[in-house]
VOLOKOL-49960 format. One record per atom (N, C-alpha, C): x, y, z. Coordinates in steps of 0.001 Angstrom, whole numbers, plus 500000, padded with zeros to 6 digits. Example, Ala and Ser with C-alpha at 12.3 -4.5 7.8 and 13.67 -1.06 7.14 Angstrom:
BEGIN
513190494310507800512300495500507800513200496700507800512850497750507080513670498940507140512900500030507870
This chain:
BEGIN
072461221420422053071323220861422836072350220772424187071317221910425490072034221235426499071147220450427334071703218995428003071046218328428497070756218422429932069120218477430243068898218982431769068425217979432644068171216848432353067911216025433441068334214777432979068387213847433742068789212464433890068133211515432848066996211728432912066248210594432106066630211117430368066556212545430170067005212860428714068696212459428520069718212677429410071008212062429452070900210478429038069935209763429859069748208156429510069323207895428231068436208709427649067961208414426533068991208806425274069680209923425501070884210190424671072288209242424597071951208662425583073204207607425702074432208221426292074135209207427094075048209999427819076184209417428775077496209153428707078232208881429331078672209716430688078111209415432032078364210444432884079655210464433718080155211200434593081597210873435292081376209672436180080627209409437103080982208541437942080840206918437246080172206511436296079940205749435092081545205416434686081661206668434158082971206931433302084238205926434050084069206693435565085467206407436269085214204893436768084213204456437133083830203103437537083633201693436426082956202216435258083010201385434274084037201124433246084740202280433055085364202444431779086730202573432366087365203766432975088659203981433369089269203233434671088263202573435126088780201730436030089128200342435481088192199444434816088378198248434125089435198514432865089236199209432244090289199403430981091570200005431100091862201075432221093144201432432139093718201319433553094434200237433398095972199616434400096244201180434959096231201151436101096949202306436674098489202473436333099023201085436225100515201140436215101020201925434843099786202072433880100215202545432641099955204087432706099071204800433879099003206022433909100138207120433618101663206535434124102237207620433985102800207895432691102724206957431828102986207010430226102137208357429667101219208349430364100351209879429454100126211200430719100363210807432143100132211642432678101406212662432768102634212054432320103677212725432100104224213051430825104100214084430323104145214337428762105473214151428233106455214315428930107870213828428715107819212304428411107337211505428977107026210071428918106330209822427734105278210452427582104283210207426337105319210693425153105984211847425219106792211917423803107711210865423570108272210569424817109741209357424546109024208592424060107695207772424054107202206442423924106800206500422513106046208111422137105559208122420656106931208071419627107902208917420168108755209104419195109550207437419174109557207057419883110332205610419948109406204411419011108115204846418788106892204092418079106962204564416895107591205934416572107555206498415051106560207354415029105704207707416003104734208635415860105108210117416051104402210939415259104807212002415118104751213335416100105259213824416888105045214811418067105741215850417674105383217039418237106425218387418169107465218083418799108340218829418374110146218416418699110240219052419911110619218325420801111377218618422115112756219437422033112831220922422350114211221503422032115293221526423436114244221093424593115087221191426145114222220884427065114882220570427957114119220121429291114859221199430467114069221289431404114904222099433104114334221456433809115267220553434729114592220009435945115220220260437139115981221185437204116384221776438638116352223441438379116086223731439516115996225271439899117611226185439399118653225034439822119763225859439362119915226089438229119284224803437326119346225468435726119026226770435264117934227358435956117436228733435421118850229737435562119597229695436347120678230563435726121515230733434760121337229746433842121649229737432738120529229881431356119305230193431978118232230108430851118719230821429990119235232400429962119480233257428757120067232123427769121184231593428127121963230871426951121332230050426479120312228951427432119785228060426815118444228469425804117983229528426164117040230298425030117394231059423885118924231165423869119762232149422949119113232072421673118859230854420760118647230253419673117043230450419264116285230733420349114894230404419906114202231842420238113529231680418971112492232921418936111216232827419240110819231483418854109593231066419233109517229976419931108971229368420968108516228164421634107638227928422639107302226808422857106480226767424013107078225991425312106513226382426778107319225763427933106062225143428310106171223826428894105101223185429531105435222190430764104703222245431695105069221522432756104862219950432180105630218948432646105543217598432025104700216989432817104146217164434001102806216582434662101669217551434891101557218396434288100418219521433996099077219164433621097944219529433997096860219193433386095786220102432861094831220261432122093782221384432134094493222421431258095591222158430552096396223115429886096828224440430830097054224186432086097532225312433156099073225047433153099680226064433238101220226124433061101941226230431740100888226415430828101461226198429395101770227987428859103097228186428894103283229498428142103632229019426861103229230158426271103370230163424705104236231312423973105421231494423503105792232467423066105845232319421243105662233738420807105160233413419100106308234722418683106834235450419467107873236491419000108987236930420206110316237518419885111026237667420641111852238946420172112190240002420775113237240685420658114152241019421841115276240433421748116310240606422896115567239684423851115763240138424959115247239745426007113710239873426327112996240391425408111558240495425572110451239446424670109931238719425120109044237576424583107516237903424734107061237322423468105553237922423209104623236658423367103732236863424111102873235769423967101583235983422904100855235108422316099984235414421318098966236582421557098715236905422823097834237970423057098210239201422778099804239231422675100608240583422855101146240922423879101064240175425078101482240613426198103097240131426337103926241185427033105296240850426902105718240183428380106707239334428151107269238758428973108908239041429039109366239710430107110563239442430390111383238268430393113009238245430323113458236699430492113210236700431954113134237364433096112996236933434376111457236704434486110534237184433674109108236748433870109204235100433527110036234652432412109971233376432140110464232342433186111878232988433572112380232125434631111571232010435776110411233106435995109662232833437213108784231816437007108194232026435773107194230908435248107959229397435450109125229340435062109545227762434993109933227783436118110252228568437027110196228088438520109264227490439178108042228016438854106605227595439430106241226233438743106888225739437759106672224858437308107445223726437738108778224190438137109474223042438697109171222759439921108447223641440760108148223698442107106721222882442319105882222664441085104990221697441061103629222260440916103444223736440925102635224421441176101518224305440082101905223699438871100731223233437836100762221760437753101623220807438536101602219392438234100383218785439001100175217515438758099115216832439399099582216561440854099032217000441943099218216522443350100280217092443447100759218578443049101933219635443617103321218783443474103257218027442965104668217381443094105575218082442335107147217915442345108149218664441859107883218258440390108181219236439563107825218723437874109205219272437122108952218911435785110159219145434823109357220203433682110253221084433564109799222225432276109996221541431190109109221247430151109795220795428636109435222205427943110512222453426758110538223479425817110419222587424512109300223028423848109018222490422708109213223301421817109106222939420239108972224150419116107521224489418962107553225671418607105936226199418549105580225659417086104338225207417278103509224490415984103015225426415242103145225562413836103091226641413031101673225802412294100567226369412912099197225332412768098683225954411418098097225015410719097656224864409513096516226369409122096552227114408200096092228323407873094647227979407701094107226603407427093027226255407235091643226695408507092559226656409754091947227173410838092209228474411349092590229300410388092876230886410843091491231479411390090260231094410526089248231672410929088266231071412207088803230206412608088461229387413720089268229364414973089913230005415105090822229945416352091349231426416542091339232002417965092110233248418362093409233359418919094380233604418319095699233624419027095930232633419853095886231295418922096148230297419613096093229274418479096620228038418775096450226725418041095291225906418052094513225423417568093278224578417601093850222999417838093400222304418509093555220762418623092508220199418407092708218903417703091712217922417799091918216536418703090675216679419612090453215442420484090004214376419855090448213194420073089670211808419538089888211122420707088391210571421133088441209833422447088410208246421801089428207313422194089433206156421948088809204867422721088180204280422216087568202909423175087844201829422391089048201096423404089295199637423013090433199704421526090953201004421411091589201077420343090797201944419107089609201992419095088689202415417896088188203818418423088686204571417390088113206062417350086899206046417515086205206761418552085054206591418998084079207810418839084864208973419050084306210216418991085380211539418774084943212545418444086385213775418195085474214912417923086456216051418132086061217123418368087279218103417921086907219379417489088189220110417459087942221305418530089082221485419233088895222538420324089626223906419868088805225133419637089321226350419012089047227549420138090533227896419958090805229061421313090095230377420793089619231186421779089128232495421724089896233395422966089416234503422740089993235882423383089733235416424932088594234598425266088258234402426511089471233243427251089684232608426089090400231467426600092090231514426434092280233095426073093944233328426275094831232854425113093934232239424132094774231599423206094785229823423286094339229333424298094409227930424707093509227263424327093545225931423847092482225133423292091883224576424237091190225148425637090789224419426676089399225094427073088641223932426833086978224198427150086755225040428261087199224394429348087018225167430727087199226549430759088347227129430205088883228428430189087837229324429065086857228649428031086375229369427187086499229132425844087417228136425914087420227455424043086194227092423630086068226708422414085042226251421506085282224789421228084014223862421585084169222593421110083426222311419695084209221766418551082999221544417641083098219978417297081916219488417440081878218053417129082344217826415537083057216654415478083583216612414102082810214987413468082450215056412392081730213850411805082850212556411536082623211674412047083930210658411649084383210093410595083192210367409627083453209688408296084003210606407471083833211987407476084273212972406797085038214163407253085295214022408780085876215256409038085014216420409299083951216495408771082910218117408825082603218344410188082436219547410197081658219948411531080216219481411619080071219299412902078482218750413016077896219622414029078498220332414886077800221067416191079215222090416814078545223000417415079883223834417917079126224328419557080047224083420423079387224847421849080513225613422577080008226387423398081108227338424252080555227422425363081237226829426826080657226678428037079696225599427771079200224577426874078282223604426882077034224088426338077066225391425712076063225832425177076234226185423569074863225979422884075159225862420870075874227158420972076635227002419793077224228546419176077156228327417788076848229406416327077237229143415173078291229799414854078758231088415411079875231714415221080914231954415871081960232005415544083395232323416444083145233572416973083084233542418533082503234751419034083752236033418599085032235744418091085994236627417970086190237017416350086162236075415771086173236165414162084913236237413167084078235510413928082372235579413398082603234911412402083213233639412345083184232769411195082444231715411384081523231004410445080530230100410665081353228817410705080762228209411924081280226853411918081166225814411150079809225932410514079170225190409699080192224752408333080919225546408099081796225601406847083360224787406964083347224570408443084746223612408677084656222239408415086086222053407756086343220483407510087458220397408320088157219068408821089413219254409038089920218452407804091320218785407363091706218351406830092942216877406984093111216009406363094018215122406881093104214070407504091898214024407596091236212964408470091454212183408569091561211213407989091836209700408081093175209393408718094170210557408010095487210414408876095699210547410261094693211462410864094457211801412002094036210780412823092895209901412118092145208997412834093365207741413079094044207640412087095336206661412122096091206746413322096294208004413255097465208857414361096965208260415452095883208710415967095152208668417169094997207202417682094730206150416879094247205215417162095440204407417488096591204558416859097743204010416922098337204307418659097832205146419222098404205545420577097695204464421598096708203762421159096198202582421768097200201838421905097962201248420867099038200541420835100340200755421679100581201969422134101783202023422753101449202348424332100310202589424413099702202811425930099104201449426360098304200641425592097361199671426166096433200275427227095963201650426722094889202380427862093671202043426782092579201505427403091502201261426577090580202192426525090746203414427213089623204596427283090541205618427452090886206230426373091950207330426174091459208444425292091926209605425676091836210936425027092995211050424160093032211498422873094192211940422245094298213384421548095106213869421805094967215390421542095979215717420144095597215862419173096539216373418036096436217667417236097209218317416947097380219633416354097876219344414796097638220411414020097901220272412572098956221158412488099995221064412126101376221731411751101323222237410097101488223107409860101638223423408636102602222966407511103866222493407866104268221585407432104483220427407429104485220023408865104778218852409504103216217723409760101909218334409299101027217514409406100499217187410724099772216592410918099135216053412118100434215737413118100501216242414337101606215757415581100336215431416994101007214337417594100392213991418771100961215079419703100049215634420394100172217044421501100178216322422834099348215470423137099330214906424252098094213505424552098742212895425540097396211831425923096787212222427025095397211300427283094997211876428446094026210408428740094418209900429866093626208611430675092342208772431281092138210221431283090860210326432053090103211602431182089987211223429669089462212234428829087945212790429318087703213932429150086774214731429717085026214543428850084077214977429420082908214358428916082254215477427769082639216545427814082079217677427072082019217395425690082889216410425144082816215978423705081431215452423404080796215118424229079295214351423777078525215791423628078529216933424277077736217835423937078190218766422633079597218638422321080097218916421139079427218399420313079356217270420226078821216297419272077154216331419221076731216441420069074844216404420375074611215133420293075358214170420933075179212697421165076232212089422193075616210928422642076254210330423432077589209413423258078439208974423989079403208136423488078743206473423940077753206078424721077678204938425301077248204078424095076214204592423196075794203812421867077240203276421170077789203932420992079205203722420085080085202854420899079970202824422243081094201675422877080258200716423084078840200546423015078386199239422930078621198489421823078717199340420489078825198721419085080239198183419130081356198896419638082478198393419611082894197293420509081832196893421336082008195931422211081665194796421563080919194653420406080325193594419522081717193265418717082799193948418445083798193874417494084828192796418286085459192166417123086509191022417400087886192074417981088577191687419229089709192567419419090747192042418689091894192676418763093124192203418041093279192816416504092202193535416554092155194294414668093603195416414497093759195450413583094896196245413133094464197845413360095336199062413389094916200235413259094129200820412378094161199916410972093485200318409861092499199932409787092251198489410481090569197853410739089742198796411594090484199168412523089800199975413742089297201337412773090378201815412342089802203050411801088639202915411078088581201951410126087468201760409038086391201320409405086323200693410585085080200665411314084277201672411822085218202619412420084917203553413074083984204513412166084636205051410697084437205593409594082911205003409130083079203851409201082172203308408471080701203340409355080587203323410946079683203128411484079271204791412441080215205573412602080152206450413219080031207795412408
């Protein structure tokens, strides 16, 4: 459904950007905690310290001078992902799925030379992709071997699950599926597909691309109505636990499913976008209002049980 006017938005309980910023992000997310999620390296370290599963960190590059030895540092890596620690919106992420010598291959088949990889990392370090253009750190992570259950719903990339937490309760979720248009990245602004997920069962409810309803994946032609996310309760527990390590009351949690390791936290977002409401064909506000009636200080298991019962 495409929401056309303010009255329709209000009737559907849609949370808008201004209200999100003023009434939810402002009061619930203390700015001193923002670096815990704005910096992916810090996120990874606090998650690992709390025993929360994340993709393995293989290396970090902090200075331009380190690029002279990049060949040696990548010597044992045939697949990997390069990320800016302070990037946003999927920008600056380089995924390498194959390697022959010093020729690296992206999911779409495009080839990168070692010099290309060096140049990309140099851009990361200089802040090209970071929030505010500040100097950054390049993270090199293990490549997630995504669960084959999603092979019909994603094109040349790893799909991820976005769970929005409100006061530690999983309030709404969607699966983001890459397309040829999004260059293998699960980023809705670049053409990925958002699939609303039923909180109780993990089944698909609705799918949109560029905020418009869609029934089949444009590249694989597979029907989204057949989709069901495995490990669903485990995913919700993993997401809800992120509230306890960040103390952020309004939080987006991005999770990927690894074939061998299961659900892994990919990153956290203190300013989660609002398109998840369109993917679910309903607004977040009624769910937030119901959560407000609950006693605070509940365990992760209790919060997940509440969400699965009511949403």
